[in-house]
C-alpha positions in Angstrom: 40.8 -25.5 5.4 38.9 -28.8 5.9 38.8 -31.2 3.0 35.5 -32.2 1.5 34.7 -35.9 1.8 35.2 -37.9 -1.3 32.0 -39.1 -2.8 32.1 -42.4 -4.6 30.6 -42.2 -8.1 27.4 -44.2 -8.5 25.7 -45.3 -11.7 22.4 -43.7 -12.4 19.6 -45.0 -14.5 16.1 -43.6 -15.0 13.8 -46.5 -14.3 10.4 -46.6 -16.0 7.9 -48.6 -14.0 4.5 -50.0 -15.0 1.6 -48.1 -13.4 1.1 -49.1 -9.8 4.5 -50.9 -9.3 6.1 -47.9 -7.6 3.3 -47.8 -5.0 3.6 -51.5 -4.4 7.3 -51.3 -3.8 6.9 -48.2 -1.6 4.3 -49.9 0.6 6.5 -53.0 1.0 9.6 -51.0 1.8 7.7 -49.0 4.5 6.5 -52.2 6.0 10.0 -53.6 6.2 11.4 -50.3 7.6 13.7 -49.7 4.6 13.6 -47.5 1.4 12.4 -48.2 -2.1 16.0 -47.8 -3.3 17.2 -50.4 -0.8 14.5 -53.0 -1.8 15.1 -52.5 -5.6 18.9 -52.8 -5.3 18.6 -55.8 -2.9 16.5 -57.7 -5.4 18.6 -56.7 -8.4 21.9 -57.6 -6.7 20.5 -61.0 -6.0 19.4 -61.6 -9.6 22.5 -60.1 -11.3 25.4 -60.7 -8.9 28.9 -59.3 -9.7 31.3 -61.8 -11.2 34.8 -62.5 -9.8 38.0 -63.2 -11.8 39.4 -66.5 -10.5 42.9 -65.0 -9.9 41.5 -62.3 -7.6 39.4 -64.7 -5.7 42.3 -67.2 -5.1 44.5 -64.3 -4.1 42.0 -63.1 -1.5 41.6 -66.6 0.0 45.4 -66.9 0.1 45.7 -63.7 2.1 43.0 -64.9 4.5 44.9 -68.1 5.1 48.1 -66.2 5.9 46.1 -64.2 8.6 44.5 -67.3 10.0 47.7 -69.2 10.3 48.5 -67.1 13.4 46.0 -68.9 15.5 43.2 -71.4 15.1 41.0 -69.4 17.5 40.8 -66.5 15.1 37.1 -65.7 14.5 37.9 -64.9 10.9 38.0 -68.7 10.3 34.3 -68.7 9.8 34.6 -65.9 7.3 37.3 -67.9 5.4 35.1 -71.0 5.3 32.2 -68.9 4.0 34.3 -67.3 1.3 35.7 -70.7 0.3 32.2 -72.2 -0.2 31.2 -69.0 -2.0 34.1 -69.3 -4.4 33.5 -73.0 -5.1 29.8 -72.3 -5.7 30.9 -69.4 -8.0 33.2 -71.7 -10.1 30.3 -74.2 -10.5 27.7 -71.6 -11.4 29.9 -69.4 -13.6 30.1 -66.4 -11.3 33.9 -66.9 -11.0 35.4 -66.1 -14.5 38.6 -67.4 -16.1 38.1 -71.1 -15.3 38.2 -73.5 -18.2 35.3 -76.0 -18.8 37.3 -79.1 -17.8 38.3 -77.6 -14.5 34.8 -76.3 -13.8 33.4 -79.8 -14.5 35.9 -81.4 -12.2 35.2 -78.9 -9.4 31.4 -79.4 -9.9 31.8 -83.2 -9.5 33.9 -82.9 -6.4 31.6 -80.3 -4.9 28.5 -82.4 -5.6 30.1 -85.4 -3.9 31.1 -83.2 -0.9 27.6 -81.8 -0.6 26.1 -85.3 -0.6 28.4 -86.3 2.3 27.3 -83.4 4.5 25.1 -84.4 7.4 21.5 -83.0 7.6 22.3 -80.4 10.2 25.0 -78.8 8.0 22.7 -78.8 5.0 20.0 -77.0 6.9 22.6 -74.5 8.2 23.6 -73.7 4.6 20.0 -73.2 3.6 19.4 -71.0 6.5 22.3 -68.8 5.6 20.9 -68.4 2.1 17.5 -67.5 3.5 19.0 -64.5 5.2 18.8 -62.8 1.8 15.1 -63.0 1.9 12.4 -61.5 4.1 9.9 -63.6 6.0 7.2 -62.7 3.5 9.4 -63.7 0.6 10.2 -67.1 2.1 6.5 -67.7 2.8 5.6 -66.7 -0.8 8.3 -69.1 -2.1 7.0 -72.0 -0.1 3.5 -71.4 -1.5 4.2 -70.5 -5.2 7.9 -71.1 -5.9 8.7 -67.4 -6.4 9.3 -64.4 -4.3 6.2 -62.3 -5.0 5.7 -59.2 -2.8 2.5 -57.2 -2.4 1.6 -53.8 -1.1 -1.1 -55.3 1.1 0.3 -58.4 2.8 -1.8 -61.6 2.7 -3.4 -62.8 5.9 -1.0 -64.9 8.0 -1.5 -68.6 7.5 -2.4 -70.5 10.7 0.2 -73.1 11.6 -0.5 -74.5 15.0 2.8 -76.5 15.2 5.0 -73.6 14.1 3.0 -71.0 16.1 3.3 -73.3 19.2 7.1 -73.5 18.9 7.3 -69.8 18.4 5.3 -69.2 21.5 7.6 -71.5 23.5 10.6 -69.4 22.4 9.0 -66.1 23.2 7.4 -66.9 26.6 9.8 -68.3 29.2 9.1 -72.0 30.1 8.0 -71.3 33.7 5.3 -68.7 32.9 4.2 -70.7 29.8 3.5 -73.8 31.9 1.6 -71.7 34.4 -0.5 -70.1 31.5 -1.4 -73.5 30.2 -2.5 -74.7 33.6 -4.7 -71.6 34.1 -6.2 -71.9 30.7 -6.9 -75.6 31.3 -9.0 -74.5 34.2 -10.8 -71.8 32.2 -9.0 -69.1 34.1 -8.4 -66.7 31.2 -7.9 -63.7 33.4 -5.3 -65.5 35.5 -3.5 -66.5 32.3 -3.6 -62.9 31.0 -2.2 -61.6 34.3 0.8 -63.9 34.0 1.5 -62.5 30.5 1.2 -58.9 31.8 3.8 -59.7 34.6 6.5 -60.7 32.1 8.7 -57.6 31.5 8.3 -56.0 28.1 12.1 -55.8 27.6 12.4 -59.5 28.1 9.8 -60.3 25.4 11.6 -57.8 23.1 15.0 -59.5 23.7 13.5 -62.9 22.8 11.8 -61.5 19.7 15.0 -60.0 18.6 16.9 -63.3 19.2 14.3 -65.3 17.3 14.5 -62.9 14.3 18.2 -64.0 13.8 19.1 -66.8 11.5 19.5 -70.3 13.1 23.2 -70.0 12.2 23.6 -66.7 14.1 21.6 -68.1 17.1 24.0 -71.1 17.3 27.0 -68.8 17.1 25.8 -66.7 20.0 25.0 -69.7 22.1 28.6 -70.9 21.7 30.0 -67.6 22.7 30.4 -67.3 26.5 30.6 -63.5 26.2 27.2 -63.2 24.6 24.0 -62.8 26.7 21.2 -64.7 25.2 17.6 -65.3 26.5 17.5 -67.9 29.2 15.2 -70.9 28.6 14.1 -71.2 32.2 13.9 -67.4 33.0 11.2 -66.8 35.6 10.0 -63.2 35.9 8.1 -63.9 39.1 11.4 -64.4 41.0 12.5 -60.8 40.2 12.1 -58.2 43.1 9.1 -56.0 42.8 
């Protein structure tokens, strides 16, 4: 007789929403390819994160150090660094419980000093990791208004020639892009369009998927010799017909 799978208990709560809010969340979730439940929980978890007892957190870091001592090349080193920063931030913010006020203040001062000594690249990397918790629409809304408003009908995309130009350079390989610019400079719009049509669709999709990753994840993939990432100088015209 087969055993039935164990179902983990989940808290349930009947949520009363103002008129129209459900439809707005539903429209946003469908646009993101997720569910209403996923979007609601994602936002709630971000606003009310679970707290950690300091003893449990230190024990977890200690176990990770024991594992990592076997070899410096262990990929879990990145995870340990991330958990360490997460723990220190938790002590400073109050997310880690069981730390007295004097210790918390000492950690805060040391952590603030450390953050100030970080170079600009490391700072942007940390910001980029935090941005992974937000969708592109949320980030754009925050840049405009300072909060993460979401709408059922998305606002028109803001023109940004510099940003759009950089994005185009990442999506279209350099060789074809240079040829497109040359054709357009001569007024040959049909020739430019023909170049775009010759670029394999799967190559464009690969580049779009890579650009959708965080800067931190892109850099990690570039450093991994076993990962295949889009080539900067890829030329589709050299492929056999």
